C-alpha positions as CSV (number, residue, x, y, z in Angstrom):
1,X,0.0,0.0,0.0
2,X,1.4,3.4,-0.9
3,X,0.6,6.9,0.4
4,X,1.2,10.4,-0.8
5,X,0.0,13.2,1.5
6,X,0.3,17.0,1.3
7,X,0.1,18.7,4.7
8,X,-0.9,22.3,4.3
9,X,0.9,25.2,5.9
10,X,-0.4,25.8,9.5
11,X,0.6,28.3,12.1
12,X,3.9,29.2,10.7
13,X,4.9,25.6,9.9
14,X,5.8,25.1,6.3
15,X,3.7,22.8,4.0
16,X,5.0,19.2,4.1
17,X,4.8,16.4,1.6
18,X,4.8,12.8,3.0
19,X,5.1,9.7,1.0
20,X,5.7,6.1,1.8
21,X,4.8,2.5,1.2
22,X,4.2,-0.6,3.4
23,X,4.3,-4.1,2.1
24,X,1.1,-6.1,2.5
25,X,1.2,-9.6,3.8
26,X,1.0,-12.2,1.1
27,X,-2.6,-12.9,0.0
28,X,-4.1,-9.8,1.8
29,X,-5.2,-8.4,-1.6
30,X,-5.6,-10.8,-4.6
31,X,-6.4,-9.5,-8.1
32,X,-7.0,-6.1,-6.5
33,X,-9.7,-7.4,-4.2
34,X,-9.4,-7.4,-0.4
35,X,-9.1,-11.0,0.9
36,X,-7.8,-10.3,4.4
37,X,-9.3,-7.0,5.7
38,X,-7.5,-7.2,9.1
39,X,-4.1,-7.4,7.4
40,X,-5.0,-4.4,5.2
41,X,-6.2,-2.4,8.2
42,X,-3.0,-3.1,10.1
43,X,-0.9,-2.1,7.1
44,X,-3.0,1.1,6.8
45,X,-2.4,1.9,10.5
46,X,1.4,1.6,10.0
47,X,1.3,3.8,6.9
48,X,-0.9,6.5,8.3
49,X,1.0,6.7,11.6
50,X,3.6,8.8,9.7
51,X,1.1,11.6,9.2
52,X,1.2,14.4,11.7
53,X,-2.5,14.3,12.6
54,X,-2.2,17.4,14.8
55,X,-1.6,19.5,11.7
56,X,-4.6,18.3,9.7
57,X,-7.4,17.9,12.3
58,X,-9.0,14.8,13.7
59,X,-10.0,13.1,10.4
60,X,-7.9,11.8,7.6
61,X,-9.6,12.2,4.2
62,X,-8.2,10.0,1.5
63,X,-8.7,9.3,-2.2
64,X,-9.0,5.5,-2.8
65,X,-6.9,4.3,-5.8
66,X,-8.3,1.2,-7.4
67,X,-6.9,-1.0,-10.1
68,X,-8.4,-0.3,-13.6
69,X,-9.5,-4.0,-13.6
70,X,-12.4,-2.8,-11.4
71,X,-12.9,0.6,-12.9
72,X,-14.2,2.1,-16.1
73,X,-13.5,5.6,-17.4
74,X,-14.1,7.3,-20.7
75,X,-14.3,10.7,-22.3
76,X,-17.4,10.6,-24.5
77,X,-18.4,13.2,-27.0
78,X,-22.1,13.7,-27.6
79,X,-24.0,16.1,-29.8
80,X,-25.4,19.1,-27.8
81,X,-28.6,18.1,-26.1
82,X,-30.9,19.0,-23.2
83,X,-29.8,17.9,-19.7
84,X,-32.5,15.1,-19.4
85,X,-31.4,13.6,-22.7
86,X,-27.7,13.9,-21.7
87,X,-28.4,12.0,-18.5
88,X,-30.2,9.3,-20.5
89,X,-27.3,9.1,-23.0
90,X,-24.8,8.6,-20.1
91,X,-26.9,5.9,-18.5
92,X,-27.2,4.1,-21.8
93,X,-23.4,4.4,-22.4
94,X,-22.7,2.9,-19.0
95,X,-25.2,0.0,-19.6
96,X,-23.6,-0.9,-22.9
97,X,-19.9,-0.3,-22.0
98,X,-19.4,-1.7,-18.5
99,X,-17.7,-5.1,-18.2
100,X,-20.1,-5.9,-15.3
101,X,-23.8,-5.1,-14.7
102,X,-24.6,-1.4,-14.2
103,X,-26.7,-2.4,-11.1
104,X,-23.3,-3.5,-9.5
105,X,-21.7,-0.1,-10.1
106,X,-21.0,3.3,-8.5
107,X,-20.7,5.8,-11.3
108,X,-20.3,9.5,-11.8
109,X,-19.9,11.9,-14.7
110,X,-19.3,15.5,-15.5
111,X,-19.3,17.7,-18.5
112,X,-15.8,18.7,-19.5
113,X,-14.6,21.4,-22.0
114,X,-13.7,20.2,-25.5
115,X,-12.5,22.1,-28.6
116,X,-15.6,21.2,-30.7
117,X,-18.1,23.9,-29.8
118,X,-21.0,21.9,-31.4
119,X,-20.5,18.9,-29.0
120,X,-20.5,18.1,-25.3
121,X,-17.6,16.3,-23.7
122,X,-18.6,14.0,-20.8
123,X,-16.1,12.3,-18.5
124,X,-17.7,9.1,-17.2
125,X,-16.2,7.0,-14.4
126,X,-17.5,3.9,-12.7
127,X,-16.2,1.3,-10.2
128,X,-17.4,-2.1,-9.3
129,X,-19.5,-1.7,-6.2
130,X,-18.4,-4.9,-4.3
131,X,-14.7,-3.9,-4.7
132,X,-15.2,-0.3,-3.7
133,X,-17.4,-1.3,-0.7
134,X,-14.7,-3.7,0.6
135,X,-12.1,-1.0,0.5
136,X,-14.5,1.6,1.9
137,X,-15.2,-0.6,5.0
138,X,-11.5,-1.2,5.7
139,X,-10.7,2.5,5.4
140,X,-13.7,3.4,7.6
141,X,-12.6,0.9,10.3
142,X,-9.1,2.5,10.1
143,X,-10.5,5.9,10.8
144,X,-10.1,7.2,7.2
145,X,-12.8,9.0,5.3
146,X,-12.9,8.2,1.6
147,X,-13.6,11.3,-0.4
148,X,-13.2,10.0,-3.9
149,X,-12.2,6.9,-5.9
150,X,-10.0,6.9,-8.9
151,X,-7.7,4.6,-10.9
152,X,-4.0,4.2,-10.1
153,X,-2.6,6.4,-12.9
154,X,-4.8,9.3,-11.9
155,X,-3.6,9.0,-8.3
156,X,0.0,8.9,-9.4
157,X,-0.5,11.9,-11.6
158,X,-2.1,13.9,-8.8
159,X,0.9,13.0,-6.6
160,X,3.4,14.0,-9.2
161,X,1.5,17.2,-10.0
162,X,1.5,18.3,-6.3
163,X,5.2,17.4,-5.9
164,X,6.2,19.4,-9.1
165,X,3.8,22.3,-8.7
166,X,1.3,21.4,-11.4
167,X,0.7,22.6,-14.9
168,X,3.0,20.0,-16.5
169,X,2.3,17.1,-18.9
170,X,3.1,13.5,-17.9
171,X,3.4,10.2,-19.7
172,X,3.0,7.3,-17.2
173,X,3.2,3.6,-17.8
174,X,2.3,1.4,-14.8
175,X,2.6,-2.4,-14.9
176,X,1.6,-5.1,-12.5
177,X,0.5,-8.7,-12.5
178,X,-3.0,-7.8,-13.8
179,X,-2.5,-5.2,-16.5
180,X,-0.5,-2.5,-18.1
181,X,-1.8,1.1,-17.6
182,X,-0.8,3.8,-20.0
183,X,-1.8,7.4,-19.7
184,X,-0.9,10.9,-21.0
185,X,-2.0,13.7,-18.7
186,X,-1.7,17.2,-20.2
187,X,-1.2,20.3,-18.1
188,X,-2.3,18.5,-15.0
């Protein structure tokens, strides 16, 4: 399990960036799914013990990073249409594109700017509910509040952007036993 934290400036103390990793016991997570929640919780406790809680308040808010094997994301371009038709178009896109039933999904979407003025860009993301729920429960039991969920490359890009000051483009390739992730993030 890896962590990247940015502690804001507080009462004259300079901002601080903290990163680290803790090795999980063998078999605690298999194919990106939690198998041993107790082992994951204990590893999270070791990792988060490095964060100076006194500087950030009583609650640690985290972004959960999940393998793309359990996530779906896509930038879809639609013709300009009323909001109710756009909502229906996004629902249909999810129903026809997800590798698992849409009833087993948490999803979200937002309109994003695109160059073609006659079209609407929509960023859609979804996560398999059973996987997200398992992580959510372990994080909650560990005293962490999950604010968002994203795939690994997005999390790495956020970390790099914070460390480097933002506004740069990145090419990232991430490999593991399950897949190869490739991403280009422009001016992130």
